[in-house]
C-alpha positions as CSV (number, residue, x, y, z in Angstrom):
1,M,4.6,-14.2,-14.1
2,L,1.3,-13.6,-12.3
3,I,-0.1,-10.1,-12.5
4,D,-1.4,-8.9,-9.1
5,S,-3.3,-6.0,-7.8
6,Q,-2.2,-3.6,-5.1
7,I,-1.9,-5.0,-1.6
8,A,-4.9,-4.7,0.6
9,R,-3.0,-3.9,3.8
10,A,0.7,-3.8,4.4
11,S,1.9,-5.2,7.7
12,A,5.6,-4.6,6.8
13,L,7.5,-2.8,4.1
14,V,11.0,-2.5,2.8
15,D,12.5,-0.5,-0.1
16,V,15.5,-2.0,-1.9
17,A,16.8,0.4,-4.5
18,G,13.3,1.3,-5.7
19,C,11.9,-2.2,-5.4
20,V,9.3,-2.2,-2.7
21,I,8.6,-5.5,-0.9
22,A,5.4,-5.7,1.2
23,G,4.0,-8.2,3.6
24,D,0.2,-8.5,3.6
25,A,-1.5,-8.5,7.0
26,A,-3.6,-11.4,5.7
27,G,-0.5,-13.4,4.7
28,G,1.8,-13.6,1.8
29,M,4.2,-11.1,0.1
30,R,4.1,-8.9,-2.9
31,Y,6.8,-6.8,-4.6
32,S,6.8,-3.7,-6.8
33,P,9.8,-3.1,-9.1
34,N,8.6,0.5,-9.7
35,S,8.2,2.0,-6.2
36,G,4.6,0.9,-5.6
37,Q,2.9,1.6,-8.9
38,H,2.3,-2.1,-9.8
39,W,2.5,-5.2,-7.7
40,Y,3.3,-8.8,-8.3
41,T,2.8,-11.8,-6.1
42,A,6.1,-13.2,-4.6
43,W,6.6,-16.9,-4.3
44,D,6.9,-17.5,-0.6
45,D,7.0,-21.3,0.2
46,E,3.2,-21.2,0.6
47,V,3.5,-19.4,3.9
48,A,0.1,-17.8,4.9
49,S,1.3,-16.2,8.1
50,P,1.3,-12.4,8.3
51,I,4.7,-10.7,7.8
52,T,5.9,-8.9,10.8
53,C,9.3,-7.4,9.9
54,F,12.1,-7.3,7.2
55,T,15.9,-6.9,7.2
56,V,18.2,-6.4,4.3
57,S,22.0,-7.0,4.0
58,P,24.0,-3.8,3.8
59,A,24.5,-2.0,0.5
60,D,28.1,-3.1,0.3
61,A,27.3,-6.8,0.6
62,T,28.6,-9.0,-2.2
63,S,25.1,-10.5,-2.7
64,L,21.7,-9.0,-1.8
65,T,19.9,-11.0,1.0
66,L,16.5,-10.2,2.4
67,L,15.0,-11.8,5.5
68,A,11.3,-11.6,6.5
69,G,9.9,-12.6,9.9
70,T,6.4,-14.0,10.3
71,A,3.8,-14.1,13.0
72,D,3.9,-17.8,13.5
73,A,5.7,-19.5,10.6
74,G,9.3,-18.5,11.3
75,I,11.7,-16.8,8.9
76,L,11.8,-16.5,5.1
77,R,14.9,-15.7,3.1
78,S,15.3,-14.3,-0.4
79,S,18.5,-13.8,-2.5
80,D,16.8,-12.4,-5.7
81,G,15.5,-9.1,-4.5
82,G,12.2,-10.4,-2.9
83,R,10.8,-12.4,-5.9
84,R,11.2,-15.8,-4.3
85,W,11.3,-16.7,-0.6
86,S,12.2,-19.9,1.2
87,L,11.7,-20.9,4.9
88,V,15.0,-20.9,6.9
89,N,13.9,-22.3,10.3
90,V,16.7,-24.6,11.0
91,G,17.6,-24.2,14.7
92,L,14.6,-22.0,15.5
93,G,12.7,-23.0,18.6
94,D,10.1,-20.2,18.3
95,Y,8.4,-19.2,15.1
96,T,6.9,-15.9,16.3
97,I,9.4,-13.4,14.9
98,L,9.1,-9.9,16.3
99,T,12.2,-8.2,14.9
100,L,15.2,-8.8,12.7
101,T,18.5,-7.0,12.3
102,T,21.8,-7.4,10.5
103,I,25.3,-6.2,11.4
104,A,26.9,-3.5,9.3
105,T,30.1,-5.5,8.5
106,W,28.1,-8.1,6.6
107,A,30.8,-8.4,3.9
108,V,33.1,-9.9,6.6
109,R,30.6,-11.9,8.6
110,E,26.9,-12.5,7.7
111,I,25.5,-12.2,11.2
112,V,21.8,-11.8,11.7
113,F,19.8,-11.5,15.0
114,A,16.1,-12.3,15.4
115,G,13.9,-11.2,18.3
116,T,11.2,-13.8,19.0
117,G,8.5,-14.6,21.6
118,D,11.2,-16.7,23.3
119,G,14.2,-14.4,23.4
120,V,16.9,-13.9,20.7
121,Y,18.3,-16.2,18.0
122,R,21.6,-15.6,16.1
123,S,22.6,-16.7,12.6
124,P,26.3,-16.7,11.6
125,N,25.6,-17.5,7.9
126,G,23.1,-14.9,6.6
127,G,20.0,-16.5,8.0
128,R,20.4,-20.0,6.6
129,A,20.4,-21.5,10.1
130,W,19.9,-20.3,13.7
131,K,21.1,-20.9,17.2
132,R,19.7,-19.7,20.5
133,A,21.4,-16.5,21.9
134,N,19.2,-16.6,25.0
135,C,21.3,-16.9,28.1
136,G,19.6,-14.4,30.4
137,L,16.6,-13.9,28.2
138,E,14.9,-17.3,28.5
139,G,11.1,-17.1,28.0
140,L,11.1,-13.3,27.3
141,A,9.5,-11.8,24.2
142,I,12.0,-9.4,22.5
143,Q,10.3,-6.7,20.4
144,A,13.3,-4.5,19.5
145,L,17.0,-4.9,18.9
146,A,19.8,-2.4,18.4
147,I,23.4,-3.2,17.3
148,S,26.3,-1.1,18.4
149,P,27.7,1.1,15.5
150,H,31.1,-0.5,16.6
151,F,29.9,-4.0,16.8
152,G,33.0,-5.4,15.1
153,D,35.1,-4.0,18.0
154,D,32.8,-4.2,21.1
155,A,30.4,-7.1,20.1
156,T,27.6,-5.2,21.8
157,L,23.8,-5.2,21.2
158,I,20.7,-4.1,23.2
159,A,17.4,-6.0,23.4
160,G,14.0,-4.5,24.4
161,G,11.2,-6.5,25.8
162,E,7.4,-6.2,26.0
163,D,7.7,-5.6,29.8
164,G,9.7,-2.3,29.6
165,R,13.1,-3.9,30.3
166,L,16.4,-3.4,28.3
167,F,19.1,-6.1,28.2
168,R,22.7,-5.8,27.0
169,S,25.1,-8.3,25.5
170,S,28.8,-7.7,25.0
171,D,29.6,-11.1,23.5
172,Q,27.6,-11.1,20.2
173,G,24.5,-12.3,22.0
174,E,25.9,-15.3,23.8
175,T,24.9,-13.9,27.3
176,W,22.7,-11.0,28.4
177,V,22.4,-8.9,31.5
178,L,19.7,-6.4,32.6
179,L,20.6,-2.9,31.6
180,A,17.7,-0.8,32.6
181,I,14.0,-0.9,33.5
182,L,12.5,1.9,31.3
183,A,8.9,1.4,32.4
184,E,6.7,-1.1,34.2
185,S,4.6,-3.2,31.8
186,V,5.1,-0.9,28.8
187,S,6.6,-2.5,25.7
188,V,9.8,-1.2,24.1
189,N,8.6,-0.9,20.5
190,G,11.7,0.7,19.0
191,L,15.5,0.9,19.5
192,C,18.0,2.9,17.5
193,W,21.8,3.2,18.2
194,L,22.8,6.4,16.3
195,P,26.2,6.3,14.6
196,E,26.8,10.0,15.2
197,G,27.1,11.0,18.8
198,G,26.6,7.4,20.1
199,W,23.1,8.1,21.3
200,L,21.0,5.0,22.2
201,V,17.3,5.9,21.7
202,A,14.3,3.8,22.8
203,G,10.6,4.3,22.0
204,L,7.9,3.0,24.3
205,G,4.3,2.0,23.7
206,D,3.0,4.8,25.9
207,G,4.6,7.6,23.7
208,R,7.8,8.2,25.6
209,I,11.2,8.6,23.9
210,L,14.2,7.9,26.1
211,R,17.8,8.5,25.1
212,S,21.2,7.7,26.6
213,A,24.7,9.0,25.8
214,D,26.5,6.4,27.9
215,Q,25.2,3.1,26.4
216,G,22.2,2.9,28.7
217,K,23.6,3.7,32.1
218,T,21.6,7.0,32.4
219,W,18.6,8.2,30.5
220,E,16.7,11.4,29.7
221,T,13.0,11.3,28.7
222,M,11.0,13.2,26.1
223,F,7.2,12.9,26.0
224,L,5.2,12.5,22.7
225,D,1.4,12.6,22.7
226,A,0.7,9.2,21.1
227,P,1.4,5.5,21.5
228,L,4.6,4.8,19.5
229,L,4.7,1.8,17.2
230,T,8.2,2.0,15.6
231,L,11.4,3.9,15.7
232,V,13.6,4.2,12.6
233,H,16.9,6.0,11.8
234,S,17.3,7.2,8.2
235,G,19.9,9.7,6.9
236,D,20.0,12.6,9.3
237,R,16.6,12.0,10.8
238,L,15.1,9.8,13.5
239,Y,11.5,8.8,12.7
240,A,8.7,7.8,15.1
241,G,5.6,6.1,13.8
242,F,2.3,6.2,15.8
243,V,-1.0,4.3,15.9
244,E,-3.1,7.0,14.4
245,Q,-1.2,10.3,14.3
246,G,1.1,9.3,11.4
247,L,4.8,10.1,11.5
248,A,7.1,12.5,13.4
249,Y,10.8,13.1,12.9
250,S,13.7,14.5,14.9
251,E,16.8,16.1,13.5
252,D,18.6,16.5,16.8
253,S,18.9,12.8,17.9
254,G,15.4,12.7,19.5
255,V,15.4,15.9,21.6
256,T,12.7,17.8,19.6
257,W,10.1,16.3,17.3
258,Q,7.7,17.6,14.6
259,A,5.0,16.1,12.4
260,D,6.0,15.0,8.9
261,A,3.5,17.0,6.8
262,M,4.4,15.0,3.7
263,L,3.2,11.7,5.1
264,T,-0.3,11.7,6.7
265,C,-0.3,7.9,7.1
266,R,-3.9,7.6,6.0
267,D,-4.9,4.5,4.0
268,L,-6.1,6.4,1.0
269,T,-5.7,5.0,-2.5
270,R,-8.3,6.4,-4.8
271,F,-10.0,9.7,-5.9
272,V,-13.6,10.3,-7.0
273,A,-14.6,13.6,-8.6
274,T,-18.2,14.7,-8.1
275,Q,-20.0,18.0,-8.6
276,G,-17.0,20.3,-8.4
277,T,-15.5,18.6,-5.3
278,L,-13.1,15.7,-4.8
279,L,-13.4,12.6,-2.6
280,A,-10.5,10.4,-1.5
281,Y,-10.9,6.9,0.1
282,G,-9.1,3.7,1.1
283,A,-10.0,0.4,2.6
284,T,-9.3,1.4,6.2
285,G,-8.8,5.2,5.8
286,G,-12.5,6.1,5.4
287,V,-13.8,8.7,2.9
288,W,-12.5,12.3,2.8
289,R,-14.0,15.4,1.0
290,A,-11.9,18.3,-0.3
291,H,-13.0,21.9,0.6
292,G,-10.6,24.1,-1.2
293,E,-7.2,23.3,0.3
294,D,-8.7,21.6,3.4
295,W,-10.0,18.1,3.8
296,E,-12.7,16.8,6.1
297,R,-13.7,13.2,6.8
298,V,-17.1,12.1,5.6
299,V,-19.2,10.4,8.3
300,D,-18.2,6.7,8.2
301,P,-20.8,4.1,7.2
302,E,-21.5,1.3,9.7
303,L,-20.6,-1.6,7.5
304,Q,-19.2,-5.1,8.2
305,E,-16.3,-4.9,5.7
306,P,-13.7,-2.2,4.7
307,I,-14.6,0.2,1.9
308,E,-13.4,-1.1,-1.4
309,V,-15.2,1.0,-4.1
310,V,-16.7,4.5,-4.1
311,T,-18.7,6.3,-6.8
312,A,-20.9,9.4,-6.8
313,V,-24.3,9.8,-8.6
314,G,-25.3,13.5,-8.5
315,D,-25.2,14.4,-4.8
316,V,-25.6,10.8,-3.6
317,L,-22.4,8.9,-2.6
318,F,-22.3,5.1,-3.0
319,V,-19.8,2.8,-1.4
320,A,-19.2,-0.9,-1.7
321,A,-17.9,-2.9,1.2
322,G,-17.7,-6.6,0.6
323,A,-21.2,-7.5,-0.4
324,E,-22.9,-4.4,1.1
325,I,-23.8,-1.4,-1.0
326,A,-24.5,1.8,1.0
327,A,-25.6,5.3,0.0
328,L,-24.9,8.6,1.8
329,L,-28.1,10.6,1.7
330,E,-28.2,14.4,2.3
331,G,-24.5,14.2,3.1
332,K,-25.0,12.9,6.6
333,R,-27.0,9.6,6.7
334,W,-25.9,6.3,5.4
335,V,-28.4,3.6,4.3
336,V,-27.5,0.1,3.1
337,V,-29.5,0.0,-0.1
338,A,-28.5,-3.5,-1.3
339,T,-26.6,-6.7,-0.4
340,I,-24.9,-8.6,-3.2
341,T,-25.7,-12.3,-2.9
342,D,-22.8,-13.7,-5.0
343,G,-19.3,-12.4,-4.4
344,R,-17.8,-9.1,-3.5
345,A,-18.1,-5.8,-5.3
346,V,-14.8,-5.0,-7.2
347,A,-15.9,-2.2,-9.6
348,M,-18.7,0.3,-9.5
349,T,-19.9,3.1,-11.8
350,S,-22.9,5.3,-12.6
351,D,-24.8,6.1,-15.8
352,P,-24.5,9.8,-16.4
353,G,-27.9,9.8,-18.1
354,R,-29.8,8.0,-15.4
355,L,-29.3,9.5,-12.0
356,G,-30.0,7.4,-8.9
357,Q,-28.6,4.1,-10.1
358,V,-25.2,2.4,-10.1
359,W,-23.7,-0.6,-11.9
360,I,-21.6,-3.1,-9.9
361,A,-19.3,-5.9,-11.0
362,T,-18.4,-8.7,-8.5
363,D,-15.3,-10.9,-8.2
364,Q,-17.5,-13.8,-9.3
365,G,-18.2,-12.2,-12.7
366,T,-21.8,-11.2,-12.0
367,L,-23.3,-7.8,-12.8
368,W,-25.8,-5.8,-10.7
369,R,-27.7,-2.6,-11.1
370,V,-28.8,-0.9,-7.8
371,E,-31.1,2.0,-7.4
372,A,-30.8,4.6,-4.6
373,D,-34.2,3.5,-3.3
374,G,-32.9,0.0,-2.8
375,V,-34.2,-1.8,-6.0
376,A,-31.5,-4.3,-7.2
377,W,-31.4,-6.1,-10.5
378,R,-28.9,-8.9,-11.3
379,A,-28.0,-9.5,-15.0
380,P,-28.8,-13.1,-15.9
381,A,-25.6,-13.7,-18.0
382,E,-22.3,-14.0,-16.1
383,L,-18.9,-13.1,-17.4
384,P,-16.6,-16.0,-18.3
385,T,-15.3,-17.8,-15.2
386,G,-11.6,-17.5,-14.4
387,E,-11.5,-13.9,-15.6
388,E,-11.6,-11.2,-12.9
389,P,-13.5,-7.9,-13.5
390,I,-11.2,-4.9,-12.8
391,A,-13.0,-2.0,-14.5
392,L,-16.5,-1.0,-15.3
393,A,-18.2,1.7,-17.4
394,V,-21.5,2.5,-19.0
395,Y,-21.7,3.3,-22.7
396,E,-25.1,4.4,-24.2
397,H,-26.8,3.0,-21.1
398,T,-25.1,-0.3,-21.7
399,P,-22.5,-1.8,-19.2
400,V,-18.9,-2.4,-20.4
401,V,-16.7,-4.6,-18.2
402,A,-12.9,-5.2,-18.4
403,T,-11.7,-8.5,-17.2
404,I,-8.2,-9.9,-16.7
405,D,-6.8,-13.4,-16.9
406,R,-3.7,-13.0,-14.6
407,A,-2.2,-16.3,-15.4
408,V,-1.7,-15.5,-19.1
409,G,-1.6,-11.7,-18.9
410,R,-4.7,-11.1,-21.1
411,V,-7.3,-8.3,-20.8
412,R,-10.7,-8.5,-22.5
413,I,-13.3,-5.8,-22.8
414,W,-16.9,-7.0,-22.7
415,R,-20.1,-5.2,-23.8
416,M,-23.6,-6.4,-22.9
417,D,-26.5,-6.4,-25.3
418,M,-29.3,-5.2,-23.1
419,T,-31.9,-6.8,-25.4
420,S,-30.5,-10.3,-25.5
421,Q,-28.7,-10.0,-22.1
422,C,-25.6,-11.6,-23.7
423,W,-22.0,-10.5,-23.6
424,S,-19.7,-9.9,-26.6
425,I,-16.0,-9.1,-26.7
426,W,-15.3,-5.5,-27.8
427,L,-11.5,-5.7,-27.4
428,E,-8.9,-8.3,-26.5
429,C,-5.2,-7.6,-25.8
430,S,-2.1,-8.9,-23.9
431,T,-0.6,-6.9,-21.1
432,A,2.1,-7.1,-18.5
433,W,0.3,-4.7,-16.1
434,A,-3.0,-5.1,-14.4
435,G,-4.3,-1.6,-14.8
436,V,-7.3,-0.9,-17.1
437,Q,-9.3,2.3,-17.5
438,L,-12.4,3.0,-19.6
439,L,-13.2,6.5,-20.9
440,L,-16.2,6.1,-23.2
441,A,-17.7,9.0,-25.1
442,T,-20.6,11.0,-23.7
443,T,-21.0,13.1,-26.9
444,D,-20.7,12.4,-30.6
445,T,-17.4,14.4,-30.9
446,A,-15.6,12.9,-28.0
447,P,-13.3,9.9,-28.6
448,D,-13.7,6.4,-27.0
449,L,-10.5,5.5,-25.2
450,I,-9.3,2.5,-23.2
451,A,-6.1,2.4,-21.3
452,V,-4.5,-1.1,-20.8
453,G,-1.1,-1.2,-19.2
454,T,1.2,1.0,-21.3
455,F,-1.2,1.3,-24.3
456,I,-4.0,3.7,-25.2
457,W,-6.6,2.2,-27.5
458,H,-8.9,4.5,-29.5
459,R,-11.9,3.4,-31.6
460,E,-12.3,4.1,-35.3
461,G,-15.6,2.6,-36.5
462,S,-15.7,-1.0,-35.4
463,S,-11.9,-1.3,-34.9
464,W,-9.6,-0.4,-32.0
465,L,-6.1,1.0,-32.7
466,A,-3.3,1.1,-30.1
467,Q,-0.7,3.7,-29.2
468,D,2.2,3.3,-26.7
469,L,2.8,6.8,-25.5
470,D,6.1,6.4,-23.7
471,G,6.5,2.7,-22.8
472,T,5.5,3.1,-19.1
473,P,2.3,2.1,-17.4
474,I,-0.7,4.6,-17.6
475,L,-1.6,5.8,-14.2
476,R,-4.8,7.7,-15.1
477,L,-7.0,8.5,-18.0
478,L,-9.5,11.3,-17.4
479,R,-11.4,14.3,-18.9
480,V,-10.3,17.8,-18.2
481,P,-13.2,19.7,-16.6
482,G,-14.5,22.7,-18.6
483,S,-12.8,21.7,-21.9
484,S,-13.0,19.0,-24.5
485,Q,-9.4,17.8,-23.7
486,I,-8.6,14.4,-22.4
487,A,-5.5,13.8,-20.2
488,V,-3.3,10.7,-19.7
489,V,-0.7,10.5,-16.9
490,T,2.1,7.9,-17.1
491,E,5.0,7.3,-14.7
492,Q,7.0,9.9,-16.7
493,H,4.7,12.2,-18.6
494,H,1.5,14.1,-18.7
495,F,-0.3,13.9,-22.1
496,T,-3.3,15.8,-23.5
497,T,-5.4,15.2,-26.6
498,L,-8.6,16.3,-28.3
499,D,-9.1,13.4,-30.7
500,G,-7.4,10.5,-29.0
501,V,-4.8,10.3,-31.8
502,T,-2.5,13.3,-31.5
503,W,-1.0,13.9,-28.0
504,E,0.9,16.8,-26.5
505,R,3.5,15.7,-23.9
506,Q,4.9,17.4,-20.7
507,D,7.4,15.9,-18.3
508,L,6.0,14.6,-15.0
509,L,7.9,15.1,-11.7
510,A,6.3,12.4,-9.5
511,P,6.8,12.3,-5.7
512,P,8.9,9.6,-4.0
513,G,7.0,6.3,-4.2
514,G,5.0,7.4,-7.2
515,L,1.3,8.3,-7.6
516,L,-1.6,6.0,-6.8
517,D,-4.3,8.2,-8.5
518,L,-4.9,11.6,-10.0
519,A,-8.0,13.8,-10.5
520,Y,-8.9,17.3,-11.6
521,I,-10.6,19.6,-9.1
522,G,-12.4,22.8,-10.0
523,S,-13.0,24.0,-13.5
524,M,-11.7,27.6,-14.0
525,P,-9.0,26.5,-14.6
526,P,-8.9,22.9,-13.2
527,R,-6.0,21.8,-11.0
528,L,-4.5,18.4,-11.3
529,I,-4.2,16.7,-7.9
530,G,-2.1,13.6,-7.2
531,L,-2.5,11.0,-4.4
532,G,0.7,9.5,-3.2
533,L,1.5,6.7,-0.7
534,G,0.2,7.2,2.8
535,G,-2.4,9.7,1.7
536,M,0.1,12.3,0.5
537,L,-1.3,15.0,-1.8
538,W,0.5,16.5,-4.7
539,S,-0.8,19.4,-6.7
540,E,-0.3,20.4,-10.3
541,D,2.4,22.8,-9.2
542,N,4.5,19.7,-8.2
543,L,3.8,17.7,-11.3
């Protein structure tokens, strides 16, 4: 099985009993069997089109079925929880899939509906084949579908178009009639038919929420302050997702709304600790700096690519975006200090003993050293081809790089001899997880530690010895500020050690969806902060 890194940008997500399936905006799908901690590439019939939507057969179905809509390649179907997908376009006349939905009584009849750029299609056999359900919708783009909670009795569903019109079918989609014009030239981006109270709720692209208690004959309007992208019913809540303002929810069928403080909806995936403060960053979420309990956004660099790697050297912040390396000077002015000529930066670190310079590893296996004043040096020896650098550290002013061969699940740790400019293997091991972290000693008494997958390796002389702390992947390996302790956080526990051999263990209560990264902030005493999905922050009190 191919090991894969975390998705760059999710265009659609679905959670099936803790297994998260994600469509990448650049095309393809990945799945995570542990709620987003580690990702694997799904086999998807070599479809490169972005994924636009998912639907899943109800929980009481005799066999689990997932369907995925694409931007221009039609519909994919999986019957193994999202690992393998096959195209199921028989009967489709339009391959632009905007929405998918299944009926609640799947165990009786496996009926699926698809909203496309050319109306609605219906499948009577779980998505294996399709037939037009378009009479009255010819040539209309349908962005949202809602099925009556009593579909088995009334055969009713509602369709919303990009022009603000709603249509109703009372014969399982065979024919459609105009139900209402909710707005002129404003798209209907979400529809929900609530099982309790029978409320039909529609969300518009201009931020309006409309609801009806009589199946769409009359409507009342609520105004939200942001363009709405999606509308989802889950449990006792109705959720509305927005372009930039994150998520809001309603517990009274859409009458009143409040922001969901647990989900900020920022694309933040990593922490960087620097000089007593903390930075968080993501590919499209920018860079944020902590000030006590508050966060402020650092001025964005004007770069051609999204930010991929961040590191701090003293009071200078470096970011890598594609081939560009930029430095934030005096906390307010960005300067592009170097452009990598071969590949993209995938890992970056600083040498604690030499301020003002960073080391950079590229996806092509090359190594660069860049000074804050713009001087760049490329190491003449490249790492072996076919192995991707995924971690970088400096040990006694010497670069150490971790590479992975995803096809065979092998990690190798390389150390460069600065005199000969040649690489030698320091450690080699197999792993089922892509994560590698390097924590190499800065003093004679501190241990050298390497985390690979579920194992911690500590060095004794010229040998490396392995420990499996609890059998689950290691999320973070880090020093505790103000002490000689080292901490390891796994999916289940929080461990501390002084020597890298003897570990003290505490239980970890992770948030829903798990933790993407952890860091300590402050030093008297330090607090452990966790970063969850969507930019959600968790403190030591929650762990």
